C-alpha positions in Angstrom: 229.8 10.7 -226.5 226.9 11.0 -224.1 229.2 12.2 -221.4 230.4 15.0 -223.7 226.7 15.8 -224.4 225.9 15.9 -220.8 228.9 18.2 -220.0 227.9 20.5 -222.7 224.3 20.7 -221.6 225.4 21.3 -217.9 227.7 24.1 -218.9 224.9 25.7 -221.1 222.3 25.4 -218.3 224.7 26.9 -215.6 225.4 29.9 -218.0 221.7 30.3 -218.7 220.4 30.0 -215.2 223.0 31.8 -213.1 220.7 35.0 -213.1 217.9 32.8 -212.0 219.7 32.0 -208.6 219.9 35.8 -207.5 217.2 37.7 -205.5 216.8 41.2 -206.6 216.8 44.2 -204.2 219.2 42.3 -202.0 223.0 42.4 -201.7 226.0 42.0 -199.3 224.0 43.9 -196.6 221.2 41.3 -196.7 223.5 38.5 -195.3 224.3 38.0 -191.5 228.2 38.6 -191.5 228.5 37.1 -187.9 226.9 33.8 -189.0 229.0 33.7 -192.2 232.2 34.4 -190.3 231.3 31.7 -187.8 230.6 29.2 -190.5 234.0 29.6 -192.2 236.0 30.1 -189.0 234.4 27.5 -186.8 232.8 24.8 -189.0 235.2 25.0 -192.0 238.2 25.9 -189.9 239.3 28.5 -192.5 241.1 31.9 -192.2 238.7 34.7 -193.0 239.3 38.2 -194.1 239.2 41.1 -191.6 235.7 42.4 -191.3 236.7 45.8 -192.8 238.1 44.2 -196.0 234.7 44.1 -197.9 236.4 43.5 -201.2 237.9 40.2 -200.0 234.6 39.2 -198.3 232.8 40.0 -201.7 235.1 37.7 -203.6 234.8 34.8 -201.1 231.0 35.1 -201.1 230.9 35.1 -205.0 233.3 32.2 -205.1 231.0 30.3 -202.7 227.9 31.3 -204.6 226.3 33.1 -201.7 226.4 36.3 -203.9 225.8 36.4 -207.6 227.2 39.0 -210.0 224.4 40.2 -212.4 224.7 43.1 -214.7 226.5 45.9 -212.8 225.4 44.8 -209.3 226.1 42.0 -206.9 223.1 40.4 -205.4 222.5 37.8 -202.7 221.8 34.3 -204.2 218.7 32.3 -203.0 221.2 29.9 -201.2 222.9 32.8 -199.5 219.5 34.3 -198.2 218.3 30.9 -197.0 221.5 30.0 -195.1 222.7 33.3 -194.0 219.9 35.8 -194.7 219.0 38.4 -192.0 215.5 37.9 -190.9 214.3 41.3 -192.2 215.6 40.3 -195.6 213.9 36.9 -195.7 210.6 38.2 -194.3 210.3 40.9 -196.8 210.2 38.4 -199.7 208.1 35.7 -198.0 205.2 38.1 -197.7 205.3 39.3 -201.2 
């Protein structure tokens, strides 16, 4: 019974807080694609989509929670910016 309650609470907290993990005014362009591609190809040894295939990249990054879909836009997540953010993007939010 307690396990079911924990599972329900976890699902509710995930649904409620997904928006809390995004960073406004960021997006796909805020992430360093060279570092992301290196991570998937070299460290994880996975096949990656062609650089020009933006829709496949968007789906991959959404599934890995490096991007978050909110409302009608796709934003970079906090984890995405911390791990793969361009220095310009990170510095803009660190100073505000």
